N, C-alpha and C positions, 0 to 999 in steps of 0.2 A: 475306325479311328478311336472310338470309345473303348473298344475291346482291348486295343493295344495299351491305352492309357491305364485301364483297370489292371491289366497284367503287370504293368510297371509299378503301380502303387501296391499291389499285392506283394510283389517281390520286396519292395522297400519295407512294407509292414513286417514281413517275415524276418527280414534282416534286422529290423529294429527290435523285434521280440527276442531274437537270438542273442543280440548284444545285451539287451536288458537282462535276460536270464543269466548271462555270463557275469554281469556286474553283481546281480543279487547273489549268485553262487559264490563269488569271491568274497562278498561281505559275510556270508554264512560261514565260509571256511575260516575267515579271520576270527569269527565269534567262537569257534570251537577249537581253534589252534592252541597248542601248548604255549605256556609263557615263554617269550623269547625277547631278545634285545631289540630296541628300537633305534639304537645309535649305530654309527659306522666308525670304522677305524679312521683316526685323524680328527674326529669331532672334538671340539673343546669349548669350554665355558669358563669365564672368569667371575669371581664372586668378591664383593666387598665384605669385610668382616667388621662388625661393630661390637665393641665391648662396653658395658655400662654396669652400674651398680656400686654398692659401697664395700664390696668384698675386695680383698687384695688379690690382684691377678698374678698368677705364677708366670714366670718368664716365657714358658712354652705357649702361653695363650695370648701373648702380645703380638697378634697377627693382624696385618692390615688387609691383605687380600690373598686369595687362593685361586690357582688356575688348574682345572681338571682337564686332562687330555686322554682320550680313548686311544690306547696303543695297540691293542689286539682283541679280536673277538673270535672265540672258538666255541661253536655250538651256542650254549646259553651262558658261557663264561665271558666276562668283560675284564680285561686288564687295563688299568688306567694309571697315569702319573699325576700325583698331586704336587704342584709346585707351590710351596708355602713361602710367603713374603712377610718378614717380621718388621716391626716398627723401627728397629735399629738398622734396617737396610739389608740385613742378611737374608739368604734364601736357602731353602732345603727341599729336596725332591724325595718323595716317597712313592712306592709302588703298592697299589691295592688291587685285589682280585675279588670278584663276587660272581656267584652263579645266580642270575636273575630268576631262575626257576626255584632252586632249593634255598638260596640265601647263604649258602656256605661260602666262606672266604673271610679275609680280613677287612673287606670293604663293604660289609653288609649295611644297607641303608643308603648308600650313595647312588646306586642304580637299582631300579626295579624293572619288571617286564613292561612292555608297551601295551597300550589299549586296555589296561585294567579299569574297573569301575567300582563305584561304591558297593561295599559288601564283599568284594573279591579278596581272597587270601593273598597276602603280599608275597610270601615265600612258602613253599610247600614243605621244606625241611630245614629251617634255620638252625644255627648253632644253639645248643642248649645252654642254659645259664645266662649270665649277663654278657651282652654284646657291646657294641660301641656306645660310649657315654653311659655305661652302666645299665642299659636297658636290654630287654629281650624281645625278639620279634616272633616268638612262638605263638601261633594262633592269631597273630595280628592281621586285621583286615582293613581295607580302605574305609575310613570314617565317612568321607564324602567326596564326590566329584563335583568341583565347582569352577566357576570362571573367576580368574584372578589376574591382575595386571602385572606383567613383567616385560621388560625391554620395550616399554612404550605401547604395549597392546594387550588386550584381554585374551587369555588363553585358557584352555581346559587343563586343570591340574587335579591330581589326586592328593588328598590330605590325610595324614595320620598324626594323631596326638597320643602320646603315651605319658601318663602322669603316675608317679610312684611316691609313696611316703615311707621313709625309713624311720621307724620309731625306736628310740634308744633312751637310756637313762639321762644322757647328757642333753637331750633335745631331739626334736623331730627335724628331718630334712626332706623338703618337698622338691622333687625334680620333675619338671614338665618339659617334654621335647616335642616339637612339631616339625614334621617333614612335609614339604610340598614338592611333588614330582610332576613334570610334564606328562600328561596322559598319552600323547602321541609317541613319545620317545622313551619315557621312563627315566629321563635324566633329572637330577636334582635341580630345583628352581630356588628353593629356600630351606634353610634349616635354622631353627631358633631353639635356644636352651635357656630355661629359667630355673634358678635354684634359690630356695629360701630356707634359712635355718631358724627354727623356733624352739621353745615357746616365747622367749623374749624376742625383741626386734633385732634379730641377728643379721648377719651379712646377706645381702641379696646380690645375685650375679645374673646378668643377662648376656647372652652371646647370640648374635644373629649373623648368619651368612646368607647373602642374597645375590642372585645372579645379576650382573650388570652389563655383560657383553658376551656374545656367543657367535660362533660361525655355523651353528646348526640350523638348517632350514627346516621349519616345522612341516610335518606331513600334511598333505591336503586333507581337510576334514572329511571323513567318510560320509557323514550325513548329507553333504552337499553333492556327492557324486550322482545319485539317482535323479534328484530334481534337475540338475544341469544337463544330464544325459537326455532326459525327457524333453527339455526345452530345445536342445540341439536337434533331436529327432523331429520334433514338430516343425522347427525352422527348415530342416532339410525337405520335409514333405511339402511345406508351403512353397519353398523355392522351386522344387521340381514341378509342382502343379502350375506355378506362374510361368515357368519357362515353356512347359508343354502347351499351355494355353496360347502363348504368343506364337508358337510354331504352328498351331492349328488354325490360326486366323488366315484365311485365304486372301491374297492380294487381288484387287479388282483387275479384270482383264483389260488390257489397253484398248482404247476405241479404234475401230477400224478406220 
């Protein structure tokens, strides 16, 4: 009886080791995989846009909300529609394309690759010169991977801040832009732009775009997969042992 039980548990142990190895292998493959999209076609997110400061805002910046919808994914390229809603009630749709590996396209910065971490290069070959909002992503790396609250819960995000100072005879202009992307998907969670004109107390402009609703289901945190798998394996072993023990108990023979 004990030999049969031992064989059963040995088989279960081998199966557990095999599955555990498969899980670890998949994690290692993710770690060395090329930069790739973490969103799917049809995913969308809506953002509130806040404008503040003492600068006169041009009409094209009088935006109240923006909705970004992923329309097509081809290899590392993401094509998305930006539906822009203005304060006067009008709307305008624009199409953006970005390669989350190289950074090429007119939508640089709105999507990055999934599963990047602090110190990782954001794009391998971004457009040279100034890109969106007058900044360049050349050589830019993730400043930090942190936990931040969006949509009512704490999530892992990748943060990038780029600050530039344009010095001219008429005064200095400081431009600071911060991006926050979901680490699991690479989708934009927040974008804030700060602009200050000096040396006198010149106009200050703040623009903030923050996600407020989304249909994207966050990916299951990879860090939890191994612990949960081990717990499930131990539970299966315990349950199997309990069932086997109950079967091994002999019922007393009926009295003659």
